[in-house]
Structures are given as structure tokens and as C-alpha cells.
N, C-alpha and C positions, 0 to 999 in steps of 0.2 A: 180719569184725567191722567195723562203721562205725566211723569215726575223724574227730575234727576236725583241720582243718587251717588255720593263719593265712594262707592263700593263700600259701603257699611250696610249691615243686614237691616237696619230700619233705614226707611228712605228718606232722603236728604230734601231740601227745600225745592219747593214747586217753581216753575218759572211759566207764568202764563202769558202770552203775548202782551203787547201793549206797551207800557212804559218802560224803559230801559234807565236804571240809574247808574249814571254814566260817571261820574265824579273823576273823569270828566263828568260826572256822576257815573260817567260814560255813558254732626254734630256733636256714667253711671256705674256704676259698679257692675262686674262680671265681664265676661270675655267677649270681645267683639273683634271683628277683622275689618281693616280699612281700605277703599280705593276712591274721585270728585266731579258745577256748573257756572255764566260768568260776565264783566264789563272792565276793560283795562286802557289806561293811557300809558306811555313809557319813557325810554332813554335814548340810547343811541342805535344804529342800526346793528341788527342782529349779525354776528358773525360766529358761525359752527366751527367747533375745534378741528373738525376734518370733515370733507365732503365725500359724498358717494359718487364716483365717477364713472363706475363701471357699468356697461350695460348688459352685462351676463346676470341671469338670474339664477339662483340656487334652488335646490330642492327644499322642502320644510325640514327634512332631517338634516340637511348640510347645515341651515340656517341654524337649527337648534344645537350641532355639535360645534359650530363656529362660536356662537353667541353665548351659550349657557354658562360657561365657565366666567362669565362677566356677570351674570344675573346673581343677585343675593336675596336671602330672606331675611327680613328684618322684623323683629319681635319687640315691643316697645311696652313699656311698663308706664303707667301715669297715675297721678295721686289726685283725687277730687274730693269735694265735699259733698257729703251725701246727707240727706234727711231723715231718717230713721228707719223705715220700713222698707228697706231693699230699692229695687228699682225705681218704683213709682213715688218713693218719697212719703212724706206724712208722718205726723206725731213725732216725737222726741226732738234732740237737739242735733245741730250739724255734726256729722262724723266725717272723719277723713278714709276715704275708700280708695283701694286700688283696683283699676282696670288694666287690662292686657289688650294689646291689638298687634295686627300682624300685616306687613305690606311687603313690597319688592324695592330692589334698587338697581342700579347699574353701575359698575365700577368705571370711574371716569377717567382715572390715571393710575401710574404707578406709585404715586405719593400716598396714597391712601384714601383719597377723595371718592366718595360714593354719592351719586345722586339719586333723589327720591321725592316723593310727593311732599309738600309742607304738612298736609294733613295727616300723614302718615306718623310723623314724629313732633306734632303740636303737643305742647305740655308735657312732654316726655320727662320721666326722672331716670329712666334707665332704657337704653338702646342696646340692642344685641344684633349682630350680622352673623349670618350662616351661610358660610361659602358652600359651593356644590361639592367640594372633597372633604366635607365633615367637618372643616375648621369652623370654630366659632371664636367671635372677637367682641370686646366692648368697643362701642363707637362714641364719639360725643357730637353734638350738633354744633357744627362750624357756623351756620347762618341759614336763614330762611327768608323766604319772600311769599307772604300771604296773597299779595296782589296776584302772582303768577302760579300759585301753588307750587313752588321749588324749595328744594331744601338740599343743602350739603352736608354729609356727616362724614366723620373721618375716623378711620381705624389704623392702629399701628400694628401691621403685619408685615412680613418680608415682601419686597416687591416681586418676587417669583410667585407669591400666592395671589398677585392682582392681574387680572387680565380685562384691560380696559376695551369697550367696545366702541368702534369709531362712530362718529355721528353723520348723519346724512344732512344734506341741504333740504329742510323741510318744504321749502317754497317750491320745490319741484315735484311735489306729490300731487298725483292726477286721480280722478275718479277710475276705479277698475283695477288701481294697482295693486299686487298681491301684498299682504303684510301677515306677519306672524307676531302673536302676544306670547310672553314667557312671564309667569310670576305665580303665586302663591294663593290661588282661589281655594277658600274654605279650609285653610293651613294645608295646602297640597304643594309644596315647592317643587320648582321645575315643570310645571304645566304648561303645556304649549297647546296654542290653539291658533287657527289660521283664518283669513279672510281676505276682504280687499278694503281699499279706500272707498267708503261710500260718498263722501262727500269732504270738501275742504273748505277752509274759510268760515267755520262755525264760531259762535260766541257762546261761551259757558261762563257760570258765575263763580269766582274765586272765593276763598273760604272768608275774605273780608268782605264779601258782597259786592265787591267791584267786578270789572267783566274782563276776560282773556278772550282775546281775538285770536282767530287764525287756527282755532282747534281742529283737528283731524278725526273727521268721524269714520268709524269702522263697524263692521259686521263681525269681526273675531270675536268669540266670545271671552268677555272679561266679566270678574264677578268679585266680591268681597274678597280682600288678599292679593289682588291683582295691582293694587293703587302703587304707583312708582316703578312698576315694572316697565320694560322696553315694549314699544310698538316697534318690530323691524321692517325693514324693506326687504326687496329680493336678493340683496347684497348682502344681508345680515347687519345692516347699520341701524342705528337707532334713528328712527323716524320722529318719534315722541316719546313722552311718558303717559302710560295709562293712568286715567284721572277719573273718569265719571262714566255713569251709565244712565240712560233715560229708561225707565222701567215702570209698570204698575205692580209688580210682585216684588220686587227688592233685589231679584237676579236678572241674569242677562236675557235681554229681550231683543238683541241683535243690533242695539243702538248704543255704541259705545264712543267715547271721546278721549283723546290724547293731547296734551300738551305739545304744542311743535318742538321738533328738535332746536331750532333755531333761537327760540325764546329761552328754552332751558339753558342751552350752552351761554348765551348771553348773561343771563343772571347768574348762573354757577360761576362763570369766571371772574363777575363782579365780587361775588361773595367770597371767593376762592383768594383774589387779590387783596382782600380787606376793604373794599369800597363800599361804601353805603349804597344800597339799591334806592334808586329815587323814580318815581313816575310823575310824570305831567298831570297836573290836576287843573280842570276849567270850573267845576262847581255847579254842572247844571243837571237836569235830568230830561231826556230825550224821549220822543215817541217812538218806540221800537218799529212801528210799521210805517214811518213816515217815508214818501219818496220824493223825488225832485228837491232832496236837500235834508238836512236833520233838523226836525222841529223841537224846539225848545218847550216841555211842559212846566218846568219850574226853575227858578233860580236861587241856589244856596245862599242865605245871607253871609256877608263878610267873605265871599269866595272871589276868586279872581273874576268870574263872570259877573258877579255883581258889581265888581270896581269898575269893570269895562261897560257896564250899563245895558248888559244883555236883558230881555225882557222874555217872560212867558208867551209862547206863540211865535217868537221869532224863529225863522227858518234860516238856518246856516247853509249858504250855497256854494261857498268857496273858502280855502284855507290857504294864504299867500297866494292867491290868483289860483289855486287848484281846485276844480269842480269838485264839489260834494254832492252825490246823488243819493245818499241815503245815510240813516243814522249809523249803519256798520262802515260806511266809508268815512265817515267822520272820526269814529274811535279808532279805526286804523291809522289814519292821517295823523291825530294828535298824538298817538303812540310812537311816532317817528321823533318827536320833539322832547326836548328834556326841561325840567322845572328852571325857570329864569328866563326861558327864551319867550321872545315877543312875537306874536302872529298877528296877522290882519285877517279878521273874518269878514266875508261878503255876507250880508243878511238881507232878507226880506222882512219888512214891517210894515203892516198896513197898506201893502200895495206898493211900497217905495222900498229902493235899493239903497244900503247904507254900508258903511266900510267901520269896523270897529277894531282898534288895536287892543290887544289882551296880552298879558304877561302871565304865562303859565306858572302856578303855584306847584307846591311838592304835595302829592296826596296823603291824606291823613292815613293812619294806620288802619282804619276800618270804615267803611261807608257810612256807619252810623255815627262817626264823628264829623261828619260834613256840616251838620246843621251848626249854625252860629259860628263858622269858621274852620 
């Protein structure tokens, strides 16, 4: 069975088709390297910091020379509670153990802000950034969003040391477009691989078990340590942050996923501005294979969906009059709204059509918190 991995040597949680927990309902001691699968509802429309407008493409070497000064290697130390006998635990009392991880990041501006995946810096007690020229700097975590697996870290270095990489408009990505990935697979910084956009509009699972929509699939080789590094377009602009792979072995099998640049930029801008990152919440689980609408499989107690009177087996066919043709369509549509917005759902129930008003809530910190409210 194929599995998704957050680019860690141990394989991450499996996703087997069927029910999508959308909320809307919509991983010890030792050294390990870090890269990430998903369901997401959101805030306001994405606005990337800069758009790729050039139609000229560069060679892989040109892309590398242009972008690599803005790609950093990130090493992280975390402190964890361990159980007595090493990795597999057992016996003895709980002990504090240190673990190290490694990923990559993208210089976002000349103020010292660097973007990476949330799972790279999660629970970090110490973060170090290593630049291409050999400089090393301590970094602090400014903010993270587990729902989109995006994090902002900050370094205090001269602006002359910082080389921001422009962001592309990820909504313009098309199947077959050439892409280049730069990162630190297996602790080898500045490793560059190339491929194409294999698919767009994929859904992957976030660290908090919600869904990230719009992910870009690529066959460019990414492995543990590529997490947070850029997937670059032919102009050398950031098309997304490398996040996960689907694999049977734990290493690259030609199916990787990047968080789209528009999502990354939107979340990063909120974090840098000091705004709380919020995502709309419905509180239902949906059938991942439903067609002609989004079929509800269960409704979380005390959720907005429950308050609105939604039931299992209801099929959502429209949101505010906009037709919904699939579960993915519903997730992406809800992502455009913010908590507190009231929407009207058109549903089919027992052969009848009904209209239900629902006020969107604020997504819990983790999908496991959805039960009971």
C-alpha cells in the first residue's frame, strides 16, 4: 500500500481513499531528517508577494545559480520525553531526550524572515540556519500554522546576507511545466533535482490532520531533508514549498507534493504581520469519493454543521449558489471564506432539496479536538 511521508525516514500516516475528515473536517531520540499529506478550509483570497510574469525559461544551472543563495539549510533540536530503552521505549521512567532534525527554507525578505514547513520546526528548542556562503545564524520561530504546514522563522543577519526568492503565482501551474527542487536531502545541502509538474489541485494531510488543498504534485526527486525547500518554476521563482512524498520505501518514488506558493505567501504574510491565522470550520466528515456533490458521512457534535442541522448522508450541491460537484470542490470553496461568515448550503436529503444557513466556526488546533466542539 502506498503511503505519504513528511520526508522523514520513517513513513508517515497512510491515506486510503474513502472518507475525508474535513473539519470542515474537510511524526524519539536519535537523529532524523524532516520533509510532509492533507484537508483544509481557510481565510481570505491568496495574494503572493510577487508574481512570475516572464515567459522565458532558464536552464537548470541558471535556476540554481539564481535561486540557491536564497535557499538555507535548517537544523533543529527538539527535547522529547522518552521511555527507558531507546527508540522503542519500554521499562524505566520517562526521560528527556534530545533529537535533531534537518530541513530547508526559503529567504522571504531582507528583514530576516525565512519560510519553511511547520513540521520542520515543530517543538524546536533550538533552530540554526546555514547559508550558502557558510554563515550560520540562530533563528527564532515567529509563528506556525499546522493546518497548512507553513512556518516563519527569523534570523538577525545583515540584509546583504539575505537573498529573497520571488514567489510565483501557483494558480498558473500546469501539468508538464518544468520545475527544480533545492534542499538538503539526507543532510546534503544545496542538492538540486529537476522534473515536471505531474498534477495540480491535489489534497494532502496537514500535521494536525486537516486537509491542504491545491498541492502541486511533482516527479522531481525529493527526500528526507527537502522539507521546506523550494519547488521552483522555469523562471527560478518559488512555485511551492516541498512537503511530502508518497512512497512504499520511505525514499523518493517519483511522487512528491509541494504546498502551493499562494497559500504559503498568504499564511506567511499573516504571521509576519502578527495576525492570528484562522481557518473556516464546518465540522463534518465527507466521503472522499463522492460525485455530484459532497456527501456528509458524519457531523461533529457541537460544531457549526450540527448547529445548522446537517445530517449524515446529506449531499451538499451548492455553496451560496455556486455548484459543488465533489468533496474536493466543497473543501476548496469553503477555504475561500473566513470564520464568522454565514453561507447558504444547498443540500439533497432523502430525495428532497433544501437550503441551510451555516455560520462558519474557527478550526480547532487539531482534528482530534473536533469531537465535542
